C-alpha positions in Angstrom: 65.4 125.4 -31.6 67.5 125.4 -28.3 71.0 124.1 -28.7 70.5 121.4 -26.0 67.5 119.8 -27.7 67.8 116.1 -28.1 67.5 114.4 -31.4 63.8 113.9 -32.2 61.8 112.0 -34.9 60.7 113.9 -38.0 57.8 116.3 -37.0 55.9 115.8 -40.2 55.9 112.0 -39.6 54.6 112.7 -36.1 51.7 114.7 -37.5 50.9 112.1 -40.2 50.8 109.2 -37.7 48.6 111.2 -35.3 46.2 112.0 -38.0 46.0 108.4 -39.1 45.3 107.4 -35.5 42.6 110.1 -35.3 40.9 108.8 -38.5 41.2 105.2 -37.3 39.3 106.2 -34.1 36.6 107.8 -36.3 36.2 104.6 -38.4 36.1 102.4 -35.3 33.3 104.6 -33.8 31.5 104.8 -37.2 32.0 108.5 -37.4 32.1 109.7 -41.0 32.9 113.4 -40.3 34.2 115.4 -37.4 34.0 119.1 -36.9 36.3 120.3 -34.1 36.7 123.6 -32.4 38.9 122.4 -29.6 42.5 123.6 -30.3 44.0 120.4 -28.8 42.0 118.2 -31.2 43.0 120.5 -34.1 46.7 120.3 -33.2 46.5 116.6 -32.6 44.9 115.9 -36.0 46.9 118.4 -38.0 49.7 120.2 -36.0 48.0 123.5 -36.9 48.4 125.9 -33.9 47.3 129.5 -33.8 46.7 131.8 -30.8 45.8 128.9 -28.6 44.7 130.7 -25.4 42.7 133.3 -27.4 41.0 130.7 -29.6 40.2 128.5 -26.5 37.7 131.2 -25.5 36.9 132.6 -28.9 35.2 130.3 -31.5 37.1 131.6 -34.5 38.8 128.6 -36.1 37.7 125.0 -36.6 38.6 121.8 -38.4 36.5 119.5 -40.6 38.0 116.1 -41.1 36.3 113.3 -43.2 37.1 109.7 -42.2 37.6 108.9 -45.9 38.1 112.3 -47.4 39.8 115.7 -47.1 40.9 117.6 -44.0 39.8 121.2 -44.2 41.1 123.9 -41.8 38.8 126.9 -41.4 41.3 129.4 -40.2 41.0 132.8 -38.4 40.9 135.4 -41.2 44.4 136.7 -42.1 46.1 133.6 -40.7 45.6 131.2 -43.6 49.3 131.2 -44.4 50.3 129.7 -41.0 49.4 126.1 -41.9 50.2 126.1 -45.6 53.2 123.8 -45.3 51.5 121.1 -43.1 51.2 117.7 -44.8 48.0 117.0 -42.8 45.7 119.7 -44.4 44.2 119.5 -47.8 42.5 122.9 -47.9 42.5 126.1 -45.8 39.5 128.3 -45.9 38.5 131.4 -44.0 36.3 130.8 -40.9 33.2 132.4 -39.6 33.2 134.0 -36.2 30.8 132.2 -34.0 30.2 134.5 -31.1 28.9 138.0 -30.7 32.3 139.6 -31.0 34.1 137.5 -33.6 31.0 137.6 -35.9 31.1 141.3 -36.2 27.7 141.6 -34.7 25.9 139.4 -37.1 26.0 136.2 -35.1 22.8 134.6 -36.7 24.0 135.3 -40.2 27.5 134.0 -39.4 26.1 130.8 -37.9 23.9 130.2 -41.0 26.8 130.7 -43.4 29.0 128.5 -41.3 26.5 125.6 -41.2 25.7 125.9 -45.0 29.5 125.7 -45.8 30.0 122.7 -43.6 26.9 120.8 -44.8 27.7 121.7 -48.4 31.3 120.5 -48.1 30.3 117.2 -46.5 27.6 116.5 -49.2 29.9 117.4 -52.0 32.2 114.7 -50.7 29.4 112.2 -50.0 25.7 113.0 -50.2 24.9 110.0 -48.0 26.6 111.5 -44.9 24.0 112.9 -42.6 25.9 112.6 -39.2 28.5 114.9 -37.8 30.5 114.5 -34.6 31.4 117.9 -33.1 33.2 119.5 -30.2 32.1 122.4 -28.0 30.5 124.8 -30.5 28.2 127.6 -29.4 24.5 126.5 -29.3 23.6 128.8 -32.2 26.1 127.1 -34.4 24.8 123.6 -33.3 21.3 124.7 -34.1 22.3 125.9 -37.5 24.0 122.6 -38.3 20.9 120.7 -37.3 18.8 123.1 -39.5 20.9 121.8 -42.4 19.7 118.3 -41.8 22.8 117.0 -39.9 22.4 114.7 -36.9 24.9 115.9 -34.3 26.9 113.6 -32.0 29.7 114.2 -29.4 33.2 113.9 -30.8 35.0 113.7 -27.5 33.3 110.4 -26.5 35.2 108.6 -29.3 38.3 110.7 -29.9 39.6 111.3 -26.3 39.8 107.6 -25.4 41.7 107.0 -28.7 44.1 109.9 -28.0 44.8 108.5 -24.5 46.9 105.8 -26.2 50.1 107.4 -27.2 51.9 106.4 -30.3 55.6 105.3 -30.1 56.6 108.4 -32.2 54.9 110.7 -29.6 57.0 109.5 -26.7 60.3 111.3 -27.5 58.4 114.6 -27.9 56.7 114.0 -24.5 60.0 113.3 -22.8 61.5 116.4 -24.3 58.5 118.4 -23.0 59.2 116.9 -19.5 62.8 117.8 -19.7 62.0 121.5 -20.5 59.4 121.7 -17.8 61.7 120.2 -15.2 64.2 122.9 -16.1 61.6 125.5 -15.3 60.8 123.9 -11.9 64.5 123.8 -11.1 64.7 127.6 -11.8 61.7 128.2 -9.6 63.1 126.1 -6.7 66.5 127.7 -6.9 65.1 131.3 -6.9 62.4 130.8 -4.3 63.4 132.8 -1.3 62.0 134.8 1.6 60.8 138.3 0.7 59.7 137.4 -2.8 56.0 137.2 -3.6 54.4 134.1 -4.9 53.8 135.7 -8.3 57.4 136.8 -8.6 58.6 133.3 -7.8 56.0 131.7 -10.1 57.2 134.0 -12.9 60.6 132.3 -12.8 58.9 129.0 -13.9 57.1 130.8 -16.7 60.3 132.5 -17.9 62.2 129.2 -18.2 59.3 127.5 -19.9 58.7 130.2 -22.5 62.4 130.6 -23.2 62.4 126.9 -24.3 59.4 127.4 -26.7 56.7 126.4 -24.2 53.2 127.2 -25.1 51.4 128.1 -21.8 50.6 127.1 -18.2 47.0 126.4 -17.7 46.8 127.2 -14.0 48.5 129.4 -11.4 48.9 126.6 -8.8 51.8 127.9 -6.7 51.1 128.5 -3.1 53.1 129.3 0.1 52.6 128.9 3.8 49.0 129.2 4.9 47.9 129.4 1.2 48.8 125.7 0.9 45.6 124.8 2.8 43.1 124.3 1.5 44.5 123.4 -2.0 43.8 125.2 -5.3 44.7 128.7 -4.1 46.6 130.4 -6.9 49.8 132.5 -6.9 49.3 136.0 -5.6 50.9 138.8 -3.7 51.7 136.9 -0.5 55.4 137.3 0.5 57.3 134.1 1.1 58.7 133.5 4.5 61.5 131.3 5.8 60.1 127.9 6.8 57.0 128.1 4.4 55.9 125.1 2.5 55.8 125.9 -1.2 53.5 123.8 -3.4 53.9 123.7 -7.2 51.7 122.1 -9.8 53.3 122.4 -13.3 50.1 122.1 -15.5 52.4 123.2 -18.4 52.1 122.7 -22.1 55.8 122.4 -22.7 56.8 121.3 -26.2 54.9 120.4 -29.4 51.8 121.1 -27.4 52.4 118.1 -25.0 51.3 118.8 -21.4 53.5 118.0 -18.5 51.9 117.6 -15.1 53.7 116.8 -11.9 53.7 118.5 -8.4 56.3 119.1 -5.8 56.4 120.7 -2.4 59.5 122.5 -1.2 60.7 124.2 2.0 61.4 127.9 1.7 64.7 129.2 3.0 67.2 127.4 5.2 65.0 126.5 8.2 64.5 122.9 9.3 61.1 121.4 8.6 58.6 121.2 11.5 57.3 117.9 12.7 53.9 118.7 11.2 55.4 119.5 7.8 57.4 116.3 7.8 54.3 114.3 8.8 52.2 115.8 6.0 54.9 115.2 3.5 55.4 111.6 4.6 51.7 110.9 4.2 51.6 112.5 0.8 54.6 110.4 -0.3 52.9 107.3 1.1 49.7 108.1 -0.9 51.7 108.7 -4.1 53.8 105.6 -3.8 51.0 103.3 -2.7 48.8 104.3 -5.6 51.7 104.1 -8.0 52.2 100.5 -7.0 48.6 99.8 -8.3 49.4 100.9 -11.8 49.8 98.1 -14.3 48.5 97.4 -17.8 45.1 95.7 -17.7 44.1 96.8 -14.2 40.6 98.3 -14.2 40.0 101.8 -12.9 37.6 100.6 -10.3 40.2 98.3 -8.8 42.7 101.1 -8.6 40.2 103.3 -6.8 39.1 100.5 -4.4 42.7 99.8 -3.4 44.0 103.4 -3.4 45.6 104.8 -0.2 43.0 105.4 2.5 43.0 109.0 3.4 43.1 109.5 7.2 40.0 111.1 8.7 41.8 114.4 9.6 42.6 114.9 5.9 39.4 113.8 4.2 37.7 117.2 4.1 40.5 118.5 1.9 41.6 115.4 -0.1 42.2 115.8 -3.9 39.0 115.3 -5.9 40.3 112.3 -7.9 42.8 109.5 -7.7 44.5 110.5 -10.9 43.9 111.5 -14.5 45.1 111.0 -18.0 47.4 113.4 -19.9 48.2 114.2 -23.4 47.8 117.8 -24.7 46.0 118.7 -21.5 44.4 116.8 -18.6 42.5 114.1 -20.5 40.9 110.7 -20.4 40.7 108.8 -18.0 39.7 110.9 -15.0 39.8 108.3 -12.2 37.2 109.1 -9.4 37.6 107.9 -5.8 35.6 104.8 -4.9 32.6 105.5 -2.6 31.1 102.5 -0.7 27.6 101.8 -1.7 27.7 103.6 -5.0 28.3 102.0 -8.5 31.7 103.0 -9.8 31.1 105.4 -12.7 34.1 104.8 -14.9 34.4 101.6 -16.8 37.6 100.5 -18.5 41.2 99.7 -17.7 44.8 100.9 -18.0 46.2 100.2 -21.5 49.7 100.4 -22.8 50.4 103.8 -24.2 48.3 105.6 -21.6 49.9 108.4 -19.6 48.4 108.8 -16.1 49.1 111.4 -13.4 48.6 110.3 -9.8 47.5 113.1 -7.5 48.4 113.4 -3.8 47.4 116.2 -1.5 47.5 115.9 2.3 46.6 118.9 4.4 44.8 120.0 7.6 43.7 123.0 9.5 45.8 122.0 12.5 48.8 123.9 11.1 46.9 125.4 8.1 49.4 123.7 5.7 49.2 121.1 3.0 51.6 119.1 0.8 50.9 118.5 -2.9 52.8 115.8 -4.8 52.1 114.3 -8.2 53.9 112.1 -10.7 53.4 111.4 -14.4 53.5 107.7 -15.4 53.6 105.9 -18.8 51.8 102.5 -18.9 53.9 100.1 -21.0 53.3 96.6 -22.3 55.1 95.1 -19.3 54.7 97.7 -16.5 55.0 101.3 -15.7 57.6 104.1 -16.3 57.7 107.1 -14.1 58.3 110.0 -16.5 58.7 112.7 -13.9 62.0 112.2 -12.2 62.3 115.6 -10.5 63.7 115.1 -7.0 61.7 115.4 -3.8 62.9 117.8 -1.0 65.2 115.9 1.3 64.5 118.3 4.2 60.9 117.2 4.2 61.4 113.5 3.4 62.0 112.1 6.9 59.3 109.4 7.2 56.7 110.1 10.0 53.6 108.1 9.1 
């Protein structure tokens, strides 16, 4: 562990408290058994991590957890030893590969064996259980579970809202993740210079994150100059130029699998910002700060969306697709849509203490083919709001020109 790591609570206690929270959500939703393929659910419930990016696209390991019974990890063959010391797992068994490649060519047979094992294990524990909440399994695996007589429901609908409420023991780990990701952003900003490519500059962020035991970055959202408009263009071979706007969105899983998500826009080189750049930046700050003032425990999502900063007409075509979103081990519940006059608001519910919400701000236009991306990460507390992302804004762009 890096020498500058702060003192953190006991990791095993973190895992045990998260699993208890996971099971409490199951009982509240009357879910007797969960079968989960999603690596974030597996890590949240047990702490067992293995080849995360690979297993995100390859159905090769999964977790069965009984609300009032054992927790069984079905691990990728040859990796059973990785989780043997975790206090959250009762049994580790070899998994079946559930796609054409990981099944060794016998996908139908693998799915049948998988379903028979899961159904048999559940019934050995309690023959009365005939319902199973699952994550995103391949259709052939879902059909095989149904063929075993199990009624299938969606696990995310119950478990993601529960995971949105962070436990007190989680917060020091999330703050440590933030600290490490901010160090990576600092390295990127300090090394960004004309004549370097976007990808070369983006690599500096990756280096700092991985050197501090980061897991991965889920996007490549670093753009320069004309690539900042419209948004969502990813880092590539364009060479940075003096005076470019540089937009960065961290989207980083930084420590103990906790995601960190904030955005900043910098000015490249030593040139002064143009009037257009300062205007875009001022409006993006205005959007971010206006919407941040709306955050408070108990405020419903619809009210936030109704009162959110009104995007000027010249920026509407390229506005960010939502007001903000939850965060945990990735972008999570709630995803707060914009309010549209004349349409029923689709997201019920309200902000609750323990939620982490990231507010998104993007202001761009085709007049100068530039855009500014800003975002902060906020913790909803019992009495108010804490901004968790304290990384500074670029002073050269911060002159207010609304």
